[in-house]
C-alpha angles and dihedrals in degrees: 000000000000124000089252091051090057094055116100120242114260088222118098125193122223089204129075108233091201098050122106120239134031121319128182116193147115146274099230117207116184110234120175112204141158095273097040119029093190096029130143142208104237111204112192116234136174126198121193115186132171124163127310124335143095124315122233121199109203118190139178135167094051079143113032099223096057113094115176093080096050091047093051094042099045086051093048092047092058096042109037112101125206092232089060092058134080106189122358141307120199111195123194107169095185116028095176093044097175090054091046092054091048094046091233133128093235132036117279088213101060105355087246119166102214092205092058097042104079135154082024129193130260089216097040135091122312091266092048091050092053091048090050091053091052091045097050105025115022104032094052089057094054132088093180131029125196113184117184123218138165133173098279118203096323107045139042122204141190104251107265143154115218148187133183135249104253137192089235101070095191090055089046093051091050091050093052091047087060091047088055091048092050086062101200116172086259131029121202140204092210132213119199121212090215120006096179112120095007126146086226092058093046092053095043093049088056089055094251123149102247129187131169141181145219105202107171130301145203092125094286143072132236131214088253097049093046090050091051089053094048095047092044092052093054091044090055093049091049092048089052091052090240091116120034123244139052123296116257095242119189132173118294132185114224118226133186132203099198102176147337093297086082092075128074119190134196114251092184132039125233145083113342124218114192112221097188131025133230113290095021122125119254132186129220111278092011116140109256099172142004124217116206119204108240100202096079143000127248095047120126115243123249111249121224114205135197118253095210145009117274141084129304106257100167138020141182108268112201119074093239123062134193129215109275096026118134105250101180145354122211123199133189119242106230103169 
């Protein structure tokens, strides 16, 4: 182990992870700043423990402008009773708490993207210190990890729960069983553009069952997307045997992102015109968006085309786009 790996985390928990019952507290990270010399970042956490059983780690706010997870988890933290649990539930509604408070994808303190900061550093930036605490303290406690995402301010998604194709096929099968139990309107075999530094990767490399979501976007939540998150959370806990009862399983359409052809990127900046909407079918090489130059009139728009047949499962959300932005994601319907 490296010298850094031997250093303790600067974060201290005001909850006892081994105690029975319901505890509401904080992960306190010292953070000296201009307006508070001995200040702290106080990350809310709830631990519910009752007897023997598996441990679920439930997280939202990995990116601070994604709201379905925090809604579902703040609600669960206030309502879940110890007597309803067999095992333990660790609830962190807003992992990157500074970003959550600012309503931004990354931290306003250090511009850290929590989901690209693992395994973190105990002597690093604020974001790296939080990632290190999850890497070395919280993830090792968990058998199951559910991490909520949506599109934030820049993307909009069909509402899906997802897991990854993994080298360990037993681990993969278990993950997709939980995806089925979550019972979102869509279920995805997900491909990441860049998995380095991700919370997902950290959990999966530890052998944890890891599932995630994309439940909308645009930097807000809807009644429908929040309800999907709440129902899915309880379904996952029931499937794990942590909460009694059968999962509330509804119909789901299975999607697959087989390779990089799923993604279409802007090569020019400008005003974006969607040509198809989320959930609609698209053919390979079909135009899925047009980008109009904004510097002058009378110029033909740049056309963005699909790289494969499928349905549109994600799109760029704001009306203006920059070169290099992801414009659209196409997935194959498999069942």
